[in-house]
C-alpha positions in Angstrom: -59.6 73.6 104.3 -59.9 75.9 107.4 -62.9 73.8 108.7 -60.9 70.6 108.3 -58.0 72.1 110.4 -60.4 73.3 113.1 -62.1 69.9 113.2 -58.7 68.2 113.7 -57.6 70.6 116.4 -60.9 70.3 118.2 -60.8 66.5 118.1 -57.2 66.6 119.5 -58.2 68.9 122.4 -61.2 66.8 123.3 -59.1 63.7 123.3 -56.6 65.3 125.7 -59.3 66.5 128.0 -61.1 63.2 127.9 -57.9 61.4 128.8 -57.6 63.7 131.8 -54.0 64.6 131.0 -52.5 67.4 132.9 -50.8 68.9 130.0 -49.3 72.3 129.8 -49.9 75.0 127.1 -46.6 74.3 125.3 -47.4 70.7 124.9 -50.8 71.4 123.5 -49.4 73.9 121.0 -46.8 71.4 119.9 -49.5 68.8 119.3 -51.7 71.2 117.4 -48.8 72.4 115.2 -47.8 68.7 114.4 -51.4 68.0 113.5 -51.7 71.0 111.3 -48.5 70.0 109.5 -49.9 66.6 108.8 -53.2 68.0 107.6 -51.4 70.5 105.3 -49.4 67.7 103.8 -52.5 65.6 103.2 -54.3 68.6 101.6 -51.3 69.3 99.4 -51.2 65.7 98.2 -54.9 65.8 97.5 -54.5 69.0 95.6 -51.6 67.6 93.5 -53.7 64.6 92.6 -56.7 66.8 91.7 -54.4 68.9 89.5 -53.0 65.8 87.8 -56.5 64.5 87.1 -57.5 67.9 85.7 -54.5 67.9 83.4 -55.2 64.4 82.3 -58.9 65.3 81.6 -57.8 68.3 79.5 -55.5 66.1 77.5 -58.3 63.5 76.9 -60.6 66.3 75.8 -58.0 67.7 73.4 -57.5 64.2 71.9 -61.2 63.7 71.5 -61.5 67.0 69.7 -58.6 66.2 67.4 -60.0 62.8 66.6 -63.4 64.4 65.8 -61.8 66.9 63.5 -59.8 64.1 61.7 -63.0 62.0 61.3 -64.9 65.0 59.9 -62.0 65.6 57.4 -62.0 61.9 56.3 -65.8 62.0 55.8 -65.6 65.2 53.7 -62.8 63.7 51.6 -64.9 60.5 51.1 -67.9 62.5 49.9 -68.6 61.8 46.2 -66.9 58.4 46.3 -69.8 56.5 48.1 -70.8 54.9 44.8 -67.3 53.9 43.7 -66.4 50.3 43.2 -63.8 48.2 41.4 -64.6 48.6 37.7 -61.4 46.9 36.4 -58.6 44.6 37.9 -55.4 43.5 36.4 -52.0 42.0 37.3 -48.6 42.1 35.8 -45.5 40.0 36.7 -41.8 40.6 36.8 -38.5 38.8 36.3 -36.4 37.9 39.3 -35.2 40.9 41.3 -36.4 43.3 38.5 -38.9 46.1 38.2 -38.7 46.4 34.5 -42.0 46.4 32.6 -42.1 43.4 30.2 -44.0 43.3 26.9 -46.8 41.2 28.4 -47.1 43.7 31.3 -47.4 46.6 28.8 -50.5 45.1 27.3 -52.2 44.9 30.7 -51.1 48.4 31.6 -52.5 49.7 28.2 -55.9 48.2 29.2 -55.7 50.0 32.5 -54.8 53.3 30.9 -57.7 52.9 28.4 -60.1 52.2 31.2 -58.9 55.3 33.3 -59.1 57.5 30.2 -62.7 56.3 29.6 -63.5 57.1 33.2 -61.9 60.5 34.0 -63.1 60.3 37.6 -61.6 56.9 38.3 -58.7 56.1 40.7 -56.3 53.2 40.6 -54.7 51.3 43.5 -51.3 49.9 42.5 -49.8 47.3 44.8 -46.3 45.8 44.5 -45.4 42.3 45.6 -42.3 40.1 45.7 -41.4 36.5 46.4 -39.7 35.4 49.6 -36.1 35.7 48.3 -34.1 38.3 50.2 -34.8 40.3 53.4 -38.2 41.7 54.2 -36.8 45.2 54.1 -35.4 44.7 50.6 -38.6 43.1 49.4 -40.6 46.1 50.6 -38.3 48.4 48.6 -38.5 46.1 45.5 -42.3 46.0 45.7 -42.4 49.8 45.9 -40.2 50.0 42.8 -42.5 47.7 40.9 -45.5 49.7 41.8 -43.7 52.9 40.9 -42.8 51.5 37.5 -46.4 50.7 36.7 -47.5 54.2 37.8 -44.8 55.8 35.7 -46.0 53.8 32.6 -49.5 55.2 33.0 -48.2 58.7 33.4 -45.9 58.5 30.4 -48.3 56.8 28.0 -51.7 58.2 29.1 -50.9 61.3 31.1 -52.8 60.0 34.1 -52.7 62.6 36.9 -50.6 61.5 39.9 -53.5 62.3 42.3 -55.5 59.5 40.7 -52.9 56.8 41.4 -52.1 55.3 44.8 -49.2 52.9 45.3 -48.3 50.6 48.1 -45.8 47.8 48.6 -46.6 44.6 50.4 -43.2 43.1 49.8 -43.3 39.4 50.4 -46.5 39.6 52.4 -49.9 38.6 50.8 -48.4 36.1 48.4 -50.6 34.9 45.5 -49.2 31.4 45.8 -47.8 29.4 48.7 -44.2 28.3 48.7 -45.3 24.7 48.1 -47.2 25.6 44.9 -45.7 25.2 41.5 -43.9 28.3 40.2 -45.0 30.2 43.3 -42.0 32.6 43.2 -42.8 33.8 39.7 -46.4 34.2 40.5 -45.7 36.3 43.5 -43.4 38.7 41.7 -46.2 40.9 40.6 -48.2 44.2 40.7 -51.9 44.2 41.1 -54.1 47.1 39.8 -57.6 47.9 40.9 -59.4 50.7 39.2 -62.2 52.3 41.2 -64.9 54.3 39.6 -68.6 54.8 39.2 -70.5 52.2 37.1 -72.3 53.9 34.2 
C-alpha cells in the first residue's frame, strides 16, 4: 500500500517538473494530499471487495460441507436397502369425497398386510389420489386422508410399525385415467400401495 502511494506521488512530481511549472510548495502539497486521498479511497474499495469475496467463499465452503454431510447421511441410511425392489403392488378406490375404506378395499389391504407380515423387513409406500373435483388444495388434503386411512388399517389389523409405512398425497395430479376416459373420476379416487422388500 505504501509503495503504491509513493509511486503515485513520484509520478505526480515528475509530471509537474516535466511540465516546467513554477509551482510553490503549498500547491505541491495540495496535489499530493488529493492524490493520496484518491489512492486511499481506491484501496478501501478494493479491500471491501476482497472482504466480500472472502465472505462469499466462506459461505460456499460451508454450504459444500453441509451438502457433503447430508449426502453421507443419506448414503448411510440407504445401506441395507440396495437390493430392495417392489415385491407387491395394489390399489384401492373410494367413493366421491370420501376416505372411508370399503369392503373391496379391505380385501386388498388384507393382502398387503399379509405380505408385510411375511416380509418383516419390508416397507410400504402409500400414495393418495383424487379426481379433479374441487380445488387443488382440498384434493391434496383429501388424498392425504385416504393414504392415512389405508395406513391406519394396516396398523389396526396387522400391527405394522409406523416407521415401515410412508404416505404421500398427489391430490389430483398423476391421474390413472384422463378426463375423456370412461369413469375416469371413479378410477382416479384411489390409493396405490407399493411394498418394497428383498426377494427371497
